[in-house]
N, C-alpha and C positions, 0 to 999 in steps of 0.2 A: 655889307659889302663882302665880308669874309665868307658868309654863306654863299653868296653869288659866285665868288671865286672858286669855292669848293665844287659847286654844281658844274661850273664851266670846265673845271679840270676833269671831273668825272665824264662829262660828255666828250672831252678831248681824248680820252683813253678807251672809249667804247664806241660801238657803231650804232647807227640809228636803224637797227635791224627790224624793228617793229614797222617801219615805213615800207619795207620790202614785201612784195608778194611771195608766195611759196616758190614760184619758179625763179624769181630774182634771188631769193635766199639760196636756192640750190645752185644757181650759177655762181654766186659769190663763194660758197663753200667749195665748189669744184675748182674755181680759179685759184683760191688760196692753196688748196691741196696740190695743184700742179706747180704753183710757184715754189712750194716747199719741197717739191721733187726736182727742183732746179730745171724746170721746163718753162722758162719765161715766155717763149714765143707761143707755146700751146696755151698758156694761161691767159693770154690777152683777150680772146673772144668772150669767155664767160665772165671775166672780171669787168669787161666793158659794159656788160648788161647791167650789173649791179651798180657800177660807177655812174652810168647814165641815169639810173633811178635815184641817185643822190646819196648813196652810202659812202661816207668818207673813208671808211677802212678799205673798201673796194677801190676807191679812187687812189688811195695811197699805194696799194699793191699793184694797181695798174700802172701807176707812175714808175714804181720800182721795176716792174717787168719791162717797160719801155726803155728805161735807162740802161738796164742790164743787157737787153737785146742789142742796143746801139752802142754800148760801152761808153756812153757819155750822156750828159744832161741835154737832151734835145728839146726843142720847143714843145712838142706834144707831151713829153713827160712832165715838163715844167708846168704846163697848163693843168694837168691832173693833180700835181702836188699842190698847186695854188688853190684849186677847188677844195681839196681836203683841208688845207690849212685855214681856208676861210670859214670852215666849220669847227675850227679849234683843234684840229689834229696836230698834236705836238711833234710827232715823228715827221710829218710832212714839213713842218716849220724848220726842223733841224736840217733836213735834206736840202731845203731851199737856202738855208743859211750856209751850207757847205759849198755852194756853187762857186767855183773859182773864177769863172769868167761870166759876165753878164751877157747872155745870148742876145737879148733884144738890142743891147748897145752895139754888138757886133753887126747886127743887121739894120741898125739905125731906125728901129720902129718901136721904141719904147713908148708905152702909154704914159700920160703925165703923172698918173698915180702909182707908177711902178715902184714896188718896195725893193729896197736893197737887201742883200743877204743879211747884213747886220740887223736890219729892222725885224726880220723874221726871228732871228736868234733872241733879240731883246724881247719880242712879244712872247716867245716860248718861255723865257726866263721869268717874265713878269707873272705868268700863270703858274709855273711849276714851283718857283722858290717859296712862296708862302705855304704851299702844301707840303713841301719838303721839310720846312722848318717846323711844321705841325706833326711830322712823323710819318708821312705817307712814303712807303718804300719805293713805289713806282716813280713818284716825283723826285726822290733822291737819285734814282738811276738817271732820270732825265737830266737832272742838274749835273751829274757827272759827264754825260754826253755833251752838254752845253759848255762846260768849263774845263773838262779833263782834270779836275781836281779830285785826287784819289780819296779825299776825305768823304766825299759824297758816296763813292762806291763802297767804302768801308761802312758808312752808316746804313746804306741800303742792305748790304750783306748781313749786318747785325740785326736787321729787321726781317731776315729770312727771305729776301728777294733772291730767288734761286739763280737767275742769270747773273746778278751782281756777284753772288758768291762764286760762281764759275769764273767770271772775268777776273775777279780779284785773286783767285787761286792761280790762274794762268799767269797773271802779272807777277805774283810773288815767286812762282815756280821759275820764271825767267830771270829772276834776280832783282826785281824791283823791291823797294822798301828796305828797311834796316832791321836786322834780327840778330839775336845770338845764334851761333852756328847750328845748334840743335833745334832752335825754335822755328826756323823757317819751314823745314820739312813738316814739322808737326802742324803748323798753321795751314800750310797748303793742303795737307791731308784732311784736316777738319773742315775746311771750306768745300773741298770736292765732295766729301761725305755728306755735308749738309745739303748741297745742291742736288746730289744724287738722290738722297732721301726725300727731297722736295719734288722729285719727279722729272729732273732735267736729264735726258739721255746722254748728251755729250759728257756731262759730269759723271754719269754712271761709268762710262768707259775710262775716263781719266782716273777715277777712284779705283776701279778694278785693276788698272795697270799698276797703280801704286801698291795695291795689295799683292799683286803677282811678284813685284820686285822684292817684297818682304817675305815671299814664300807662301803666302796664303792663296793657294790655288783654288780652294773651294770658294773663297770670297770673290776671286776673279771670275769664276764660272757663274756665280750667283748674279753678279752685276751685268755680265754679258747677256744672261737670260732676261734680266729685267729690261735692258735696253732693247732687246729684240721684241719683247712683249709690247713695248711702246712703239714698235715699228720704225726704229732708227735704222734706216736702210743699210748703211755700211755694216752694222752689227748683225742685221738679219742675214746678210751674206756670210759673215764670218761664223756666226752661230750655226747656221744651216750646214756649212762646210764641216764644222767641227762635229756635229751630230752624225753626219754621214762618214766621219773619219776620212775626210778628204782634204787635208791629212788629219791624223789623230795626234794633235799637238798638246792639248790641254787636259786630256783624260775625261772628256765628256762621254757618257754612256752611248754606245752605238744605237742610233735610231735612224736607219737609212731612209725610211719613208718620210719621216718628219723633216729630216735634213734636206732631202730632195725637194719637198714641198716648199720649204722656206726659200731656198734658192730659186725655185720656179716662180714664186710670187714676184720676184724682182724683174721678170720679163715685162711686167706692167709698166715699169719705168721707161722702157723704150728709148734708152740712151740718156735719160735724165741722170745727172750726177756721174756719168762716165763709167757706170758699172756693167754696161751691156756686154762688152767684150769678155769681161771676167765671168759673167753668168753663162754666156754661150760656150766658154771653154770648160767651165766647171760641170755643167749639167751632164754632158756625155760621160765624164769620168765617174759620176755617181751612178748614172744609168747602167754602166758596165757591171755594177755590183748587184743590180736589181733584176727581178723577174718582171715579166710583162704585167702581172697582177699587181706587183708592188708599185710600178710606175703609175698605173691607173689609180691606185689608192693615194699615191702622192699628189697627183693632180687634183683629186677630190679633196684631199686634206688642204691643199693650197686655197681652194675656193672657200672652204669652211673657215680657214684662218683669216682670209680677207674680210669675211662677213662679220667676224667677231673681234677684230682688232682695229686700232686706228689706221687711217691711211698711211702708207709708206711716206716717210719724210726724212730729209737730211737735216732738219732743224736749223736752217740758216738764221743768222742774226736778223732781227727785224730791221735794224738800222744797218743796211749794207754799206760798204765803202765803195 
């Protein structure tokens, strides 16, 4: 039974990608990319292709996109959450468990076997808890989301679950937990550093900010660059502006072509994440410093950057509120 539970948990955290055709896989990847760029409406068509093919991860992100587009848990979003949850998707179970009002009861058309939100949470807990107790960091994080008991977050962070490290650092930084006066800041810095070194871009920026406060400007510049290399959209904007010295705030070496190129790549977002107005304002200021040849090189550099780096992303939490 323990082996079967472990297998079910593994299935619950991964997608049945092998069941998808190449075109369905491409649609799923495109849909998740658009979702991570905060373009929920645009993400719907490609996600639906993979969701209808039975991929539970695509079903989950489709449900998330529908819920965010409508700003509430509408019946269509709930349908896709339920389809994902039926395949063991723990994130879908959690979102179903967070429903404040039962939509089918409001419309008086509940099927006889309709699960209550608490049923979904109990099911997720029954799957995740044994794995968490066996030391699975992802399961520990899931248990934190189910219980809001910080001990699970601490255990996941201790197992190098990078998002848990980030969340715990944010929590401690805001004053949660009990520490000796000097120990709090030390612990926050250690957690942000661990998450940053684990590859989580929002933690890179938080850790870089702490280094800047301590006067370590070189460390700040390093983590800005690392976050930009990971295509963290807000940092790509800031790093590109810094390289173009528009303005020169943090002492980055002047590279107007590369700086222009990075800001130019953000045109792809087309409004996603609210950066469009800033990009449209920034580009003419940088162009004013450039020759026609440099602008051409910058646009070519932007294409090369896009081809050799991950898709732009705002790295939203998978479990959105």
